[in-house]
ZAMARGU-4260 file (C-alpha; in steps of 0.2 Angstrom, whole numbers, plus 5000, padded with zeros to 4 digits):
<rodrens>
0) 5050/5159/5183 | 5050/5173/5171 | 5043/5190/5178 | 5027/5197/5171 | 5028/5214/5163
5) 5013/5221/5162 | 5016/5232/5148 | 5021/5217/5138 | 5003/5213/5138 | 4995/5229/5137
10) 4990/5235/5119 | 4995/5253/5116 | 4996/5255/5096 | 4989/5245/5083 | 4993/5226/5083
15) 4992/5213/5070 | 4985/5197/5082 | 4994/5184/5068 | 5010/5192/5077 | 5007/5191/5096
20) 5010/5175/5101 | 4997/5162/5109 | 5009/5151/5122 | 5020/5155/5135 | 5021/5147/5149
25) 5031/5159/5158 | 5046/5144/5163 | 5037/5137/5174 | 5028/5121/5179 | 5010/5119/5181
30) 5015/5117/5200 | 5025/5133/5203 | 5010/5141/5191 | 4997/5135/5202 | 5006/5142/5218
35) 5010/5157/5213 | 4991/5162/5207 | 4990/5158/5224 | 4998/5173/5230 | 4992/5183/5219
40) 4972/5179/5219 | 4976/5184/5241 | 4984/5201/5234 | 4970/5203/5226 | 4957/5197/5238
45) 4964/5210/5254 | 4966/5226/5240 | 4947/5220/5237 | 4942/5219/5255 | 4947/5239/5257
50) 4940/5246/5241 | 4924/5239/5246 | 4928/5248/5264 | 4937/5263/5254 | 4919/5264/5243
55) 4921/5276/5229 | 4928/5265/5216 | 4922/5249/5208 | 4928/5237/5196 | 4923/5230/5178
60) 4933/5215/5171 | 4931/5211/5152 | 4938/5195/5146 | 4933/5190/5129 | 4941/5175/5117
65) 4935/5163/5104 | 4926/5147/5112 | 4938/5136/5123 | 4946/5151/5126 | 4944/5145/5143
70) 4936/5158/5149 | 4925/5152/5166 | 4937/5143/5172 | 4951/5159/5173 | 4934/5169/5180
75) 4932/5154/5193 | 4951/5152/5197 | 4959/5172/5195 | 4942/5177/5209 | 4938/5159/5221
80) 4948/5170/5237 | 4936/5185/5234 | 4923/5188/5248 | 4906/5181/5237 | 4901/5200/5242
85) 4912/5207/5231 | 4912/5200/5214 | 4900/5198/5204 | 4900/5188/5186 | 4888/5192/5172
90) 4888/5181/5157 | 4883/5189/5141 | 4872/5179/5129 | 4859/5182/5116 | 4849/5197/5121
95) 4832/5195/5130 | 4816/5201/5121 | 4816/5213/5135 | 4836/5218/5131 | 4833/5222/5111
100) 4819/5233/5118 | 4831/5242/5122 | 4850/5251/5114 | 4861/5239/5114 | 4874/5246/5129
105) 4858/5247/5141 | 4859/5228/5148 | 4880/5233/5151 | 4877/5248/5159 | 4863/5241/5171
110) 4879/5228/5176 | 4892/5238/5178 | 4899/5238/5196 | 4895/5247/5212 | 4906/5255/5223
115) 4918/5244/5230 | 4914/5229/5221 | 4920/5220/5204 | 4911/5216/5190 | 4916/5201/5180
120) 4911/5202/5162 | 4913/5186/5153 | 4908/5192/5135 | 4905/5208/5135 | 4897/5222/5128
125) 4910/5218/5111 | 4900/5206/5106 | 4892/5220/5099 | 4903/5224/5087 | 4908/5205/5085
130) 4897/5191/5082 | 4886/5205/5077 | 4898/5210/5065 | 4901/5193/5058 | 4883/5187/5057
135) 4878/5206/5049 | 4861/5197/5051 | 4858/5197/5068 | 4858/5217/5069 | 4841/5218/5061
140) 4836/5208/5079 | 4838/5227/5086 | 4825/5236/5076 | 4836/5253/5073 | 4831/5267/5063
145) 4836/5267/5045 | 4844/5248/5046 | 4828/5239/5036 | 4842/5226/5029 | 4861/5223/5031
150) 4866/5229/5015 | 4862/5247/5027 | 4878/5241/5037 | 4893/5245/5032 | 4908/5252/5038
155) 4901/5268/5044 | 4890/5258/5057 | 4904/5249/5064 | 4915/5266/5066 | 4900/5275/5077
160) 4900/5256/5088 | 4919/5261/5092 | 4914/5278/5096 | 4900/5274/5106 | 4907/5262/5116
165) 4923/5272/5121 | 4911/5286/5126 | 4903/5272/5137 | 4920/5265/5147 | 4926/5284/5147
170) 4909/5289/5156 | 4913/5273/5167 | 4931/5279/5170 | 4926/5298/5175 | 4910/5291/5187
175) 4925/5280/5197 | 4926/5264/5188 | 4942/5254/5184 | 4940/5245/5168 | 4953/5232/5162
180) 4947/5221/5145 | 4956/5205/5141 | 4958/5195/5123 | 4959/5179/5129 | 4972/5173/5113
185) 4972/5157/5107 | 4977/5147/5091 | 4966/5138/5081 | 4976/5121/5081 | 4976/5123/5101
190) 4955/5127/5101 | 4954/5110/5091 | 4963/5101/5104 | 4949/5106/5117 | 4937/5103/5106
195) 4941/5087/5102 | 4941/5084/5123 | 4926/5091/5125 | 4918/5077/5115 | 4930/5062/5122
200) 4926/5067/5140 | 4910/5061/5144 | 4909/5072/5158 | 4913/5085/5146 | 4900/5084/5131
205) 4890/5096/5139 | 4897/5110/5133 | 4898/5106/5114 | 4890/5114/5101 | 4888/5106/5085
210) 4886/5127/5083 | 4906/5127/5088 | 4911/5121/5070 | 4901/5131/5062 | 4911/5147/5069
215) 4927/5139/5071 | 4926/5141/5049 | 4925/5157/5051 | 4942/5159/5062 | 4948/5170/5051
220) 4933/5183/5049 | 4934/5185/5068 | 4948/5187/5071 | 4950/5202/5060 | 4934/5209/5071
225) 4944/5205/5086 | 4961/5215/5079 | 4951/5230/5072 | 4940/5232/5090 | 4957/5231/5099
230) 4964/5243/5089 | 4948/5254/5089 | 4946/5252/5108 | 4963/5250/5117 | 4964/5271/5126
235) 4972/5277/5141 | 4961/5276/5153 | 4952/5257/5147 | 4964/5247/5137 | 4967/5230/5130
240) 4979/5217/5133 | 4980/5201/5124 | 4985/5188/5135 | 4990/5171/5128 | 4976/5157/5131
245) 4987/5142/5125 | 4993/5137/5144 | 4978/5140/5154 | 4987/5137/5170 | 5000/5152/5162
250) 4984/5165/5157 | 4976/5166/5175 | 4993/5171/5180 | 4997/5184/5169 | 4978/5190/5167
255) 4979/5191/5190 | 4996/5200/5191 | 4993/5213/5178 | 4978/5215/5188 | 4987/5218/5205
260) 5001/5227/5197 | 4988/5241/5189 | 4975/5241/5205 | 4991/5242/5217 | 4994/5260/5210
265) 4978/5270/5218 | 4985/5271/5234 | 4971/5280/5238 | 4962/5267/5243 | 4965/5260/5259
270) 4952/5258/5275 | 4942/5275/5280 | 4948/5280/5298 | 4938/5277/5314 | 4933/5296/5320
275) 4940/5305/5333 | 4925/5302/5348 | 4924/5281/5345 | 4942/5279/5342 | 4945/5287/5360
280) 4934/5277/5369 | 4940/5261/5360 | 4946/5254/5378 | 4929/5260/5385 | 4920/5247/5371
285) 4932/5232/5375 | 4928/5233/5394 | 4911/5234/5392 | 4912/5219/5381 | 4925/5210/5393
290) 4916/5214/5407 | 4900/5203/5400
</rodrens>
């Protein structure tokens, strides 16, 4: 199996998505990929336990991708060995009436991880510069002063949003949140196959919506918006990683490997030591329990 190098996937300079491959099998069989993922899950679970005891960091994992990119199954497979109390998944849908009464980042700020926990954003605050950019009429629902029609939404509006998102993430990082942002890079042809599978398998039909085909026609628009969003918001403190997503098992392993590779560098994350008095009486406590 090919070695996974985090730097191969991290966005450190301007990218063109067309030049980045959507398929990487890592030269491994499905069984090898599953075994390797199990090992990474175990390491992540142990780190999360230490982090929970340490109580100073939270981890935010942002996952974006086109429909059928494999977000749901990736979250299930990568994080299923973590303590249930240590990981919270947030699936952001169309903003509610209550959410629209606040600024667009409010609901995401409220979902940032507690210290010691992982928060996974299944779709993220980046929907506000992706879906809304492809469909600028959605912005009108936010009732922003000075935005009376889509004619008021120009390039400067989106530049300001990129700046606001960068500031939001910088603030979170400076207060103990470790941020990872993953784009599951799917090919249009692979999406076609996956949509057809949804239609052909009766137990998958419920996942299909005619709206999926309408959005598919806007594929190029979405790719352009993703590319620009990634290029404007991949920072040293909150980098983007572009993960080839045509092979689901490989994409899960790559993501998990990157997570652990980066998190293990936080050498200060360790279980707290017992205070001197408690440690001095450990044998006494054992004898009390053994004598019951």
